[in-house]
C-alpha positions in Angstrom: 77.4 48.9 9.8 80.1 46.5 8.9 79.5 44.2 11.9 75.7 44.4 11.7 74.1 41.0 10.7 71.2 40.6 8.4 68.9 37.8 7.3 68.8 38.0 3.6 67.9 34.4 2.5 65.2 31.9 3.2 67.5 29.3 4.8 68.8 31.6 7.5 66.6 31.7 10.6 69.1 33.2 13.1 72.6 34.7 13.3 74.5 31.6 14.2 77.5 30.7 12.0 75.9 27.6 10.4 72.4 29.0 10.0 72.8 28.6 6.2 74.6 25.3 5.9 73.5 24.5 2.4 74.0 28.0 1.1 77.4 28.0 2.6 78.6 24.6 1.5 77.4 24.9 -2.1 80.0 27.6 -2.6 82.5 24.8 -3.1 81.0 24.7 -6.6 82.8 27.9 -7.5 86.1 26.5 -6.2 85.6 23.2 -8.1 84.7 25.1 -11.3 87.9 27.2 -10.9 90.0 24.1 -10.4 88.5 22.4 -13.4 89.3 25.3 -15.8 92.7 26.2 -14.3 94.7 23.6 -16.3 93.2 24.9 -19.5 94.3 28.5 -18.8 98.0 27.8 -19.3 99.5 30.6 -21.3 96.4 32.9 -21.1 96.9 35.5 -18.4 93.3 36.8 -18.5 91.9 33.3 -18.3 94.1 32.6 -15.3 93.0 35.8 -13.6 89.3 34.9 -14.2 89.8 31.5 -12.7 91.4 33.0 -9.6 88.5 35.5 -9.3 86.1 32.6 -9.7 87.6 30.9 -6.7 87.5 34.2 -4.8 83.7 34.4 -5.6 83.2 31.1 -3.8 85.3 32.2 -0.8 83.5 35.6 -0.5 80.1 34.0 -0.8 81.0 31.4 1.8 81.9 34.2 4.2 78.7 36.0 3.5 76.5 33.0 4.1 78.2 32.2 7.4 78.8 35.6 8.9 76.0 37.5 7.3 77.6 40.9 8.1 78.3 44.0 6.1 82.0 43.3 5.7 81.2 39.7 4.5 78.6 41.1 2.1 81.3 43.3 0.6 83.6 40.4 0.2 80.8 38.6 -1.5 80.1 41.3 -4.0 83.6 42.6 -4.9 84.9 39.4 -6.6 81.7 39.2 -8.7 82.1 42.8 -9.9 85.8 42.2 -10.7 84.8 39.1 -12.7 82.2 41.1 -14.7 84.6 43.9 -15.4 87.6 41.7 -16.4 85.4 39.6 -18.6 83.8 42.6 -20.3 87.2 44.1 -21.0 88.7 40.9 -22.6 85.5 40.1 -24.4 85.4 43.6 -26.0 89.2 43.4 -26.8 89.4 39.8 -27.9 86.0 38.8 -29.2 85.2 42.1 -30.9 88.8 42.9 -31.7 88.5 46.4 -30.3 91.5 48.5 -29.4 92.5 48.5 -25.7 91.3 52.1 -25.1 87.9 51.2 -26.4 87.7 48.0 -24.4 88.6 50.1 -21.3 86.0 52.7 -22.1 83.3 50.0 -22.5 84.4 48.5 -19.2 84.1 51.8 -17.4 80.7 52.3 -19.1 79.4 49.2 -17.4 78.8 51.2 -14.2 76.4 53.8 -15.6 74.8 51.0 -17.8 74.1 48.8 -14.8 72.9 51.7 -12.7 70.5 52.8 -15.5 69.3 49.3 -16.0 68.7 48.9 -12.3 66.8 52.2 -12.0 64.5 51.1 -14.9 64.1 47.6 -13.4 63.0 49.2 -10.1 60.3 51.1 -11.9 59.0 48.1 -13.8 59.6 45.6 -10.9 59.8 47.4 -7.5 62.4 45.9 -5.3 64.3 44.2 -8.1 67.6 45.1 -6.3 70.7 43.0 -7.1 68.7 40.8 -9.4 68.5 43.7 -11.8 72.3 43.9 -11.9 72.6 40.3 -12.8 69.9 40.5 -15.4 71.8 43.5 -16.9 74.8 41.2 -17.2 72.7 38.5 -18.9 71.5 41.1 -21.4 75.0 42.2 -22.1 76.3 38.6 -22.6 73.3 38.0 -25.0 74.1 41.2 -26.9 77.7 40.1 -27.5 76.4 36.6 -28.4 74.0 38.0 -30.9 76.7 40.2 -32.4 78.9 37.1 -32.9 76.0 34.6 -33.4 77.5 32.9 -36.5 80.6 31.9 -34.6 81.3 29.3 -31.9 82.1 32.1 -29.5 78.7 33.8 -30.1 76.9 30.5 -29.6 78.9 29.9 -26.4 78.0 33.4 -25.1 74.3 32.9 -25.9 74.4 29.6 -24.0 76.1 31.4 -21.1 73.3 34.1 -21.1 70.7 31.4 -20.9 72.4 29.7 -18.0 72.6 32.9 -16.1 68.9 33.5 -16.6 68.0 30.1 -15.3 70.3 30.5 -12.3 68.9 34.0 -11.7 65.4 32.4 -11.6 66.4 30.3 -8.7 67.9 33.4 -6.9 64.6 35.3 -7.4 62.5 32.3 -6.3 64.3 32.0 -2.9 62.1 34.5 -1.1 59.0 33.8 -3.2 59.0 30.1 -2.3 60.2 30.4 1.3 56.8 29.7 2.9 56.5 26.5 0.9 60.2 25.4 0.9 62.0 26.4 4.0 65.5 25.5 2.6 65.0 28.1 -0.1 66.5 27.9 -3.6 69.5 30.2 -3.3 71.8 27.2 -3.2 70.9 26.4 -6.8 72.0 29.9 -7.8 75.4 29.0 -6.5 75.6 25.7 -8.3 74.3 26.9 -11.6 76.2 30.2 -11.5 79.5 28.3 -10.8 78.8 26.2 -13.9 77.9 29.3 -15.9 81.1 31.2 -14.9 83.3 28.2 -15.6 81.6 27.9 -19.0 82.2 31.6 -19.7 85.9 31.1 -19.0 86.0 28.1 -21.3 84.3 30.1 -24.1 87.1 32.7 -23.7 89.8 30.0 -23.7 88.4 28.3 -26.8 88.2 31.6 -28.6 91.8 32.4 -27.8 93.1 28.9 -28.7 91.2 29.0 -32.0 92.7 32.4 -32.8 96.2 31.1 -32.2 95.6 28.0 -34.3 94.3 30.0 -37.2 96.7 30.4 -40.2 
């Protein structure tokens, strides 16, 4: 199971290491985004953790698009899940000013929320799969953004939700356009998602810096 290889994206045509060169190389976007935000995270432990996880997302995705095995797929997914959970916790705690116990409860609640969202999505759009998970995240970000819509943080979150929806569109289009465009569009998911995740970290940083500067 862990060593079994799969063809999951349009660009891959066989099981050789470099069968997905563009999908593999564009993961450098995550590393670049992490390096760009890193200097801005000074003094903010959560922001530093998010930047490190962002870099791990790029590494895990690179391994997935070169090895295409079960173990590589796990390394691709885990950092993404960690980023979502960490961001949800700090967003609830710091954006909504919720107590730590409530932030932790909301974070744990993401699992049944995402599972329920995915089940509903599969009924409405059979085969939605992982795309439903990412769309559930976009909805969650938009929800926080709407709650805080009159603040710079809220506007930043809404922009982040919009970015995620656009990048998700390229992820979905990969299989749909494969016959017309052999390269596929998954590489744009990498590039735009790296920009979006870097943006989300900056939204958090700006919120925390503004809070410290307030009288």
